[in-house]
N, C-alpha and C positions, 0 to 999 in steps of 0.2 A: 504493500500500500504506500509506503514511504521510501524515499531514496536515501535520506540522511539520518533518519532516526528509526528506532525500533520501539514499538508500543505493544505492551502485553498487559492484559487485564485479567485479574483473578483474585478471589477472596477479598473483594472490596478495595483492591489496590490497583492503580494504573501505574505501571513501571515504564518510564520513558528513558531510553538509552540514546545518547548522542553517538551516532555511529559513523564517524569519520576517523577511525583510529590511525589511518595512514598519514593523516595531517594533524594528529593530536586533537581531534574533535573540534577544530576551529569552526566558528559559526559563519555561515554564509547566508545570503538572502533567502535562498530556498529552504535551508534548515530552519531559520526563524519562522518562516511561513508554515512549515510543517509542525513546528512546536505550537504555534497558535492554533492550528487545527486540532492537535491533540488535547490542548487545554480547553478548547471549545467543547470537545467531546466530554471531557471530565466534568464540565459545568452542567451538562444536561443529562448525564448518565446516572441513573439510580444505583447502578452496580459499582460505582466508583465513590469511595468515601475518603480516600487519601491518595495523593500522587507522590511518587518518588521519581526524581530525575538524577541520572548518573551518566558517566562516560564509558564508552567501550574501551576495552584494553586496560592495561595497568599503568599506562604512562600519563594519562591526563583526563581530568574531568572535561576541561576545554581550555586550550592554550590561547584563546582569544578570538578575535575577528579574523576573517580571511583577508590578509593584507594584499594578496595578489588581486583579489576581486576589488578591494577598495582602491588600489592604486590605479586601476583602469577606469574607475567610475567618474562620471561628470558630477558637478555640483548638484544638479537636479537629481541624479541617481543617489548621491550621498544623502540628500534630504529625504528621499523615499526610504532608503535603508534605515535611517535613524527613526523615522516615523513608524516603520514596521517593528523595529526593536522596542521602541517605547510602548507601543501597543501591547506587545507580548508581556513585558514586565508588569504593566498595569493589570493585564488579564490574570496573571499569576497572583498579584497582590489582592485583587478583588474576588478571586475565586472563593466561594464560601466553603472551602474544604482545605485541610492542611496540605502544604506542599513541602516535601523533604528533599534537600539536595544532599546526595551522597558523593562526597568529593574525594577523589584520589589523584595524586600526582599534580600536574600543573593545573592551576586555576588562575588564568591570566586574563586581563582585559575584559572582553565581552563575556568570557566564561565566569569571571568574578562578578560581573554585573548581573548575570543570570542567577548565580548563587545568592546574591544579596536580595533579589526579589522574592526568594523562597522564605518560608516561615521558619523552618528548622534546617540548620546546616550541621551535618556531621562529616568528619574528615578523617582520612587515614593519616597516620603519623609521618608519612612521607610526602604529604601534600605541601604545596607552596603557592602563595598568592602574590599577585603583582598587578599594578594598574598602570601599564605603559600608555603613553599618549603623547606627551611633549616630545619624545624622541622621534615620533612619527608626524609631528606637526599638528596634532589634534588633541582632544581631551576625551575622557570616557564619555561615550555618546548615548548610552542606554540608561542614564541616571545613576551610574555607579558612584561618582564623587558625592552626589547629593545623599544617596542612601548610606554610603560609608561614613560620612560625617555624622549622620544621625545615630549610627550604630556605635562608633568608637570615639566620637568627638571631633571637633573641628581641627584641633591642633594636629592630632595624629593623622587624620584624613589628608590634610594639606601636606604633611611630611611625606606620606607614602605615595600620594598621587604626583607630587612635584619631583621627588627624587627617584621614583620608580623602584625603590628598594624592595627586595623580595621579603615576604613575611612567611616565616616557616610555620609549621603546624602548631608547635607549642606556643609561639607568639600569638598566632591567630586565636588559639583557645584562651590564652590569658587576657587578651583585650576584648573578648566577647564576639569576635568575628565568627567563630564556630562554637557550637554548644557542647560538642563531645568529640573525643578522639578515639580511634580504634586502630587495631592492626590492619594493614592493607588487605589481608586475606579475609578479614571479618567485616569489612565495610558494608557490603551490600546486605549480608545477613543481618547486621545490626539495624540497618535502615528498614528492612522488611519487618524485623521484630518490633521496632518502634511503631511502624505503620499498622501492623496487625493489632497492636494494643489499642491504637486510636480507633480502629474500625468497630470496636466494641463499646466505644463511648458515644455519648449523645452528639450527633453531627450538628445539631442546633447549638449546643453549648460550645463546641469547637469553633463554629462560625462566629458566634458572638464574641468569644475570646479574641479571635483574629481581628475582628472589627474594633473591639475596645482597645487593644494594644496598639494597633496601627493608627487608628483615627485619634486616639487619646494623646498621641505624641504632639499633635498640632493644636491641642486645646489647653486652656488654662486648667489648673488643678480642679477648680470648682466645676467647670464645665465637664471635665472628664469624669468626675465623680457623679454628676447628674446623669451623664450618658451611661455610666455603669449601672445606676439604679434603674434606668429605663430598660436596659438589656436584661438585667436580673429579673425585673418584673415580668417581662415577656416570657422568659423561661419558666419562672415560678408559676405562671398562670397556665402552663401547658399540661396536657394529659400525660405527655412523656415523663415529666418530672414526677407526677403522682405515681406512675407505673414503676419507674426506676427506684424510687424511694421505697415503695412497697416490696419490691424484690429484694432490696438491700436489707430491710428489716426482717423479712422472712428468713433470709440466709443467716442473719445475726442471731435470730431466735432459735434456729435449728442447729447452728454450729457456732456459738459465740467465741470470739477470739479473746484471749486474755488481755486485760487492760492494765 
């Protein structure tokens, strides 16, 4: 169905694999369009509760944007490329389902920007991140600098984007760029384990958390807390909340855990 990605759906998980290992899974215009199609499917599919995105092979999640393609592009083509990439990143952020990036090896440029748009990032301990741009006469064009500054702070974002210095896995974990580190051989299994656990949770609750955390960043504290109360009220008023709490209490009464 796709030329540049592999999509597999099962057990409530859509697994998307960037499949250009011969060029370290760099993003080109067609791959971005295919990714948009895969996320559009996830948005409308009842059998998808969590999305995982990873890279084929052991070398790279994605080593960035296809520079050969970019170098041949006209300014108009560049604008179209950036619009397509921006649309993909926003579709990931607005998807009412969790998206996990399982990052191994190189995660550079557009690959880092793709990972930043995801909700959860886990990485193998041999992964490395970088934000090249100035050396190529451009800047991160898929919102990477903006999202990075919100995640790790303005000072560090400016440092890493302007110097293009590599960030190793341990540094990425310590600064909050990724949430968990694994052995390379365990990366995908761990992503699937996390996703499988999420499929058993309330999808409405996960969607509300995603909205609260992302939207709340742009609000005052008071507005964010008001928004939290609104989201909580919607969940608390649902039949799913009643049913899930009843199941929990039934299990507790049948097999109480020591407190």
